[in-house]
C-alpha positions as CSV (number, residue, x, y, z in Angstrom):
1,M,113.3,54.0,83.6
2,A,112.0,56.8,85.7
3,T,113.1,60.7,86.4
4,A,114.0,61.4,89.8
5,V,111.9,64.7,90.8
6,T,112.8,66.7,93.7
7,L,109.3,67.3,96.1
8,I,108.1,70.0,98.2
9,P,104.8,69.6,99.5
10,G,105.3,73.0,101.2
11,D,102.7,74.3,104.3
12,G,99.0,74.4,104.8
13,I,97.2,72.5,101.9
14,G,100.2,71.9,99.9
15,P,100.6,68.1,101.4
16,E,96.9,67.8,100.5
17,V,97.3,68.8,97.1
18,A,100.6,67.3,96.4
19,A,99.0,63.8,97.5
20,S,96.6,64.6,94.7
21,V,98.9,65.4,92.2
22,K,101.7,62.3,92.9
23,A,98.4,60.0,92.5
24,V,97.2,61.0,89.0
25,V,100.6,61.7,87.8
26,T,101.1,58.0,88.9
27,A,97.5,57.2,87.4
28,S,98.8,58.7,84.1
29,G,101.8,56.3,83.1
30,A,104.1,59.1,83.8
31,K,107.9,57.8,84.9
32,I,108.5,60.1,88.3
33,D,110.6,58.7,91.1
34,W,109.7,61.2,93.7
35,E,111.7,62.5,96.5
36,P,109.7,64.5,99.2
37,V,111.8,67.0,101.0
38,P,110.7,69.4,103.8
39,V,110.6,73.2,103.2
40,G,108.8,75.7,105.6
41,I,107.2,75.4,108.6
42,S,107.2,71.6,109.0
43,A,111.3,72.2,108.2
44,M,111.6,75.0,110.9
45,E,110.2,72.4,113.0
46,K,112.9,69.8,112.6
47,Y,116.0,71.3,111.3
48,G,115.1,75.2,112.4
49,T,115.3,76.6,108.9
50,P,113.2,76.7,106.5
51,M,115.5,75.5,103.9
52,P,117.3,72.8,105.4
53,P,120.2,70.3,103.8
54,P,118.1,68.1,102.2
55,V,116.4,70.2,99.3
56,F,119.8,71.4,98.7
57,E,120.6,67.7,98.2
58,S,117.9,66.2,96.3
59,M,117.4,69.2,94.0
60,G,121.4,69.8,93.4
61,R,121.0,66.2,92.7
62,T,117.6,65.9,90.4
63,K,117.6,69.5,89.0
64,V,113.9,69.4,88.8
65,G,111.2,69.8,91.7
66,L,107.9,70.3,92.2
67,K,106.6,72.8,94.8
68,G,103.6,73.2,96.7
69,P,102.6,76.5,98.8
70,T,104.8,77.5,101.0
71,Q,104.4,80.3,104.1
72,T,106.4,83.6,104.4
73,P,105.7,86.2,107.2
74,F,104.5,89.3,105.7
75,G,106.5,92.5,106.7
76,G,109.1,93.1,109.6
77,D,112.5,91.9,109.5
78,Y,112.0,88.4,108.4
79,R,114.6,87.1,106.5
80,I,115.7,83.4,105.6
81,K,119.3,83.0,106.1
82,L,122.1,80.5,104.6
83,S,125.5,79.8,105.0
84,H,126.2,76.3,102.9
85,P,128.1,76.7,100.1
86,A,126.5,78.4,97.0
87,R,126.0,77.1,93.4
88,D,129.4,79.2,92.6
89,G,131.4,77.4,95.0
90,S,131.4,81.1,97.8
91,T,130.9,80.4,101.3
92,A,129.3,83.9,102.4
93,P,126.3,84.2,104.0
94,R,123.1,85.0,102.1
95,D,119.8,86.1,102.9
96,Y,116.2,86.1,101.5
97,P,112.7,88.1,102.2
98,S,110.6,84.4,101.2
99,I,111.3,80.8,100.4
100,A,110.8,81.3,97.2
101,I,113.0,84.0,96.4
102,A,115.5,82.0,97.8
103,L,114.7,78.7,95.8
104,R,115.2,80.8,92.7
105,K,118.3,82.5,93.2
106,E,120.0,79.5,95.2
107,F,119.4,77.2,92.1
108,G,119.9,80.1,88.9
109,L,115.9,80.0,88.2
110,Y,115.9,83.1,86.0
111,G,112.9,82.7,84.2
112,A,109.4,82.1,85.6
113,V,106.8,80.9,82.8
114,R,103.1,81.8,84.0
115,P,100.2,80.7,81.5
116,A,96.6,81.8,81.7
117,K,93.9,80.0,79.7
118,N,90.7,79.5,79.9
119,Y,89.4,75.6,80.8
120,P,85.8,74.3,80.1
121,G,84.3,74.2,83.1
122,I,86.0,76.9,85.1
123,A,83.9,80.1,85.3
124,S,85.7,83.2,84.0
125,R,84.5,86.5,82.8
126,F,86.6,86.2,79.6
127,Q,86.6,83.6,77.0
128,G,89.4,82.6,74.6
129,V,92.3,83.7,76.6
130,D,95.8,81.9,76.1
131,L,98.1,84.1,77.7
132,L,102.2,83.2,78.3
133,I,103.7,85.5,81.1
134,F,107.3,85.7,80.9
135,R,109.0,87.1,84.5
136,E,112.8,88.0,85.0
137,N,113.2,86.6,88.0
138,S,116.6,87.2,88.9
139,E,116.5,91.2,89.8
140,D,114.8,94.4,90.0
141,L,113.0,95.6,93.6
142,Y,113.6,91.6,94.4
143,L,116.6,91.6,95.4
144,G,115.6,93.2,98.5
145,I,117.9,95.9,98.9
146,E,116.3,98.0,101.6
147,K,117.4,100.0,104.3
148,R,115.7,102.7,106.6
149,V,117.2,106.0,105.9
150,S,115.7,107.6,109.3
151,E,112.3,107.2,111.2
152,D,110.2,108.9,108.5
153,R,111.8,107.2,105.1
154,V,112.8,103.6,103.9
155,E,114.2,103.0,100.5
156,A,114.2,100.0,98.1
157,T,117.0,99.6,95.0
158,K,115.5,98.6,91.7
159,V,118.5,96.7,89.6
160,I,117.9,96.7,86.2
161,T,121.3,94.6,83.8
162,V,121.7,94.8,80.5
163,S,122.9,90.9,80.9
164,A,119.8,89.4,82.9
165,T,117.3,91.2,80.8
166,D,118.9,90.0,77.3
167,R,118.7,86.7,78.7
168,M,115.3,86.7,79.8
169,A,114.2,88.1,76.5
170,H,116.2,85.4,74.1
171,F,114.7,82.8,76.8
172,A,111.2,84.0,76.3
173,C,112.0,84.2,72.5
174,R,113.6,80.6,72.2
175,Y,110.4,79.5,74.6
176,M,107.7,80.5,72.3
177,E,109.6,79.4,68.6
178,K,109.5,76.0,70.2
179,I,106.0,76.0,70.7
180,G,104.4,78.1,68.0
181,R,103.7,81.6,69.7
182,K,104.2,84.2,67.6
183,R,103.6,87.8,69.4
184,L,105.8,89.3,72.8
185,T,104.5,92.3,74.5
186,V,107.3,94.5,76.7
187,G,105.8,95.7,79.8
188,H,107.5,98.6,81.6
189,K,107.3,102.1,82.8
190,A,110.5,103.5,80.5
191,N,108.3,107.0,80.2
192,V,109.5,107.7,84.2
193,L,111.8,105.2,84.6
194,K,114.3,106.1,82.4
195,L,117.3,104.3,83.1
196,T,115.9,101.1,84.8
197,D,112.7,100.5,83.0
198,G,114.1,102.2,79.4
199,T,117.1,99.5,79.8
200,F,114.7,96.6,80.3
201,L,112.4,98.4,77.6
202,K,115.1,98.5,74.9
203,V,117.5,95.5,75.5
204,A,114.1,93.3,75.4
205,Q,113.4,94.8,71.5
206,A,116.8,94.0,70.8
207,A,117.3,91.2,71.6
208,A,113.2,89.9,70.1
209,A,114.6,92.1,67.0
210,A,117.1,88.3,66.7
211,H,114.0,86.0,66.3
212,P,112.6,87.2,63.5
213,S,109.4,84.6,64.1
214,I,108.4,87.0,66.8
215,T,106.9,90.0,66.4
216,C,107.7,92.4,69.4
217,D,105.6,95.4,71.0
218,A,105.4,97.4,73.9
219,R,103.0,98.6,76.3
220,V,103.5,100.9,79.3
221,I,102.8,98.7,82.3
222,D,99.7,100.6,83.2
223,A,98.2,100.6,80.1
224,L,98.9,97.2,79.5
225,C,96.9,96.2,83.0
226,M,94.0,97.9,81.3
227,E,93.9,96.3,78.1
228,L,94.3,93.3,79.6
229,V,91.0,93.3,81.7
230,I,89.2,94.7,78.7
231,K,90.3,92.5,75.9
232,P,92.9,89.9,77.2
233,E,92.2,87.5,74.2
234,S,93.9,90.0,71.9
235,F,97.6,89.4,73.9
236,D,99.8,86.4,73.1
237,S,103.1,86.6,75.4
238,L,104.0,89.2,77.7
239,L,107.5,89.5,79.1
240,L,108.1,91.5,82.3
241,A,110.6,92.4,84.7
242,N,110.2,90.8,88.1
243,L,107.7,93.1,90.2
244,Y,105.4,93.7,87.3
245,G,105.9,90.1,86.0
246,D,104.3,88.8,90.0
247,I,101.6,91.5,89.8
248,V,100.2,91.1,85.9
249,S,100.8,87.1,86.2
250,D,98.0,87.2,89.3
251,L,95.9,89.4,87.8
252,A,96.0,87.4,84.3
253,A,95.2,84.4,86.6
254,G,92.6,86.4,87.7
255,L,90.9,86.7,83.9
256,V,90.4,82.8,83.8
257,G,89.3,81.6,87.1
258,G,91.6,82.4,89.9
259,L,95.1,81.7,91.7
260,G,93.7,78.0,92.0
261,V,93.8,77.3,88.3
262,A,97.2,79.2,87.5
263,P,100.4,77.0,87.1
264,G,104.1,78.1,87.0
265,A,107.5,76.9,86.3
266,N,110.7,78.4,87.3
267,L,113.5,77.7,84.8
268,G,117.2,78.1,84.5
269,E,120.2,76.6,82.5
270,D,120.4,73.9,84.4
271,C,117.7,73.4,86.9
272,A,114.0,73.8,86.6
273,M,111.2,74.2,89.5
274,F,107.3,73.7,88.7
275,E,105.1,75.5,91.4
276,A,101.3,76.1,92.4
277,V,101.4,80.2,92.8
278,H,98.8,80.1,95.3
279,G,98.6,80.8,99.4
280,S,99.3,77.8,101.6
281,A,95.5,78.6,103.0
282,P,96.0,77.2,106.4
283,D,92.8,78.1,107.2
284,I,91.4,75.1,105.2
285,A,94.0,72.8,105.6
286,G,93.3,69.3,106.6
287,K,89.4,69.6,105.7
288,D,89.4,68.0,102.0
289,L,88.6,71.8,100.4
290,A,91.9,72.5,98.5
291,N,91.5,72.7,94.6
292,P,95.0,70.8,93.0
293,T,94.3,72.1,90.0
294,A,96.8,75.1,90.0
295,L,99.8,72.0,91.4
296,L,98.5,69.5,88.7
297,L,98.9,71.8,85.8
298,S,102.6,73.0,87.2
299,A,103.4,68.7,87.1
300,V,101.7,69.0,83.4
301,M,104.5,71.8,82.1
302,M,107.0,69.8,84.6
303,L,106.4,66.8,82.5
304,R,106.5,68.3,79.3
305,Y,109.7,69.7,80.3
306,L,110.7,66.5,81.2
307,E,109.4,64.8,77.5
308,Q,107.1,63.0,78.7
309,G,104.4,64.6,76.8
310,A,102.1,62.1,76.4
311,A,101.5,61.8,80.2
312,A,101.0,65.9,80.4
313,D,98.7,65.2,77.8
314,R,96.5,62.7,79.1
315,I,96.7,64.5,82.7
316,E,95.0,68.0,80.7
317,A,92.5,66.3,78.8
318,A,91.5,64.1,81.8
319,L,90.7,67.3,83.9
320,S,89.5,69.1,81.2
321,K,86.6,66.1,81.4
322,A,86.7,66.3,85.2
323,L,85.9,69.9,85.7
324,A,82.2,69.1,83.8
325,D,81.5,67.1,86.6
326,K,80.4,69.5,89.5
327,Q,79.5,66.5,92.1
328,A,83.3,66.2,91.9
329,V,85.1,69.8,91.9
330,T,86.0,71.8,94.9
331,K,84.1,74.3,95.8
332,D,86.0,77.1,94.9
333,L,85.4,75.6,91.4
334,G,81.3,75.9,92.0
335,G,81.4,72.2,93.1
336,N,80.4,70.0,96.0
337,G,82.9,68.1,95.9
338,G,86.4,67.8,97.9
339,T,89.9,67.0,97.1
340,K,89.6,63.8,97.4
341,T,86.8,63.2,95.3
342,F,88.3,65.4,92.5
343,T,91.2,63.6,91.9
344,A,89.2,60.5,91.8
345,A,87.3,62.1,89.0
346,I,90.7,63.3,87.4
347,I,91.8,59.5,87.1
348,R,88.6,57.8,86.4
349,A,88.4,60.2,83.3
350,L,92.3,59.1,82.7
351,G,90.6,55.6,81.4
C-alpha cells in the first residue's frame, strides 16, 4: 500500500526539481502517493496567502511532506499571518517571518537534521567529510521577536529554554544511536552569552550524559567554524541552537559542493517535512538548468523515515553513478546536461 506524502513544489525552480524527484522515486519502486499543494508565490496568486488551507489539510492528514524551495522577501515588515486553528486548538492569530519557519512552527517540527557528505563526482576542496548537523528549530532568535525602540535602535530577543534544549539534545542522541554515530559536538557562545548559550550548553551536555554510547564535547561557535574549514573530516555530529544551526549547516554544505547537494529534514513528534535548503533561483526557472540533487537526497531521507530503505539505497547508489556522467549532470556540477538529462541518467542507473 502506498504512503500518502504532501508535496510542496514551491517557487522558481521548485516545480522542475519536484517533477524530477517524483520521476526518480517512482522509478525506484518506492510506494508513494503524492499530494501536491501550493505554497509560496503560486498560492498567493490563487488564495491571497502563501500558506493556504490545502497545505494544512494535507499535512495534517499525511504527517509527511517533501518541500521544494519557496520565496520569502528580504527585510521590511513582511510577515506571514495565519488565523486558522492551531495544532493545540487555539484560534489566536499567529505571524511568522518566512514560509519555512511558519511550516516548522505550525507542524511542531522542532528538530532539523542536515547531513553534509562527499559524493563521488561532486567537486569539493575536502574529502572524507560525513557530517550530521542537528539544529534546534523552535526558538532562539528565529522566534522573530523584534521591536523598534527608536529611529536609532532596534532590538531582537534571543530565547533559549531548558525544555526545548533538553528535547533537542535527546532527539539528537537517539538519532545518532539509531544509525551508529558516536561523537556529538555542541556549538555555543557561552563565553559571552552566559545565560542563553550557557543554558544551551549545560542542558545539552547533561542530556548527552544520559546516552552512554555517545561521546559529547563542545566548541565555541567561532572556533568551531574555523576548525570546520580546516579539518571538517574530524567531526561526526554537531548540535546547535537555531541561528548557529542555520549558518553552520550552510557552511557545511559548502565543504561538500554547495547547497545544490544539501538535503534536510525537519522532524517533530508526529510529523516530518523533508526539504531542499537552497533558494528558488527564479533567474533560471523554466530553463532546464536546475540541479535536483538536494531535493532528491531529501527524498532519500524521507524514504528511510518511512521505512522504505531499499528504495532509498537504490536511489542514492544510482545518483552516485549518474554523477560520473558529465554529459548528463547539470552545469553547476561541472557537467553539460540539464535537469531532464540528469534525471534520465539517474533513472537509467537504477537499472
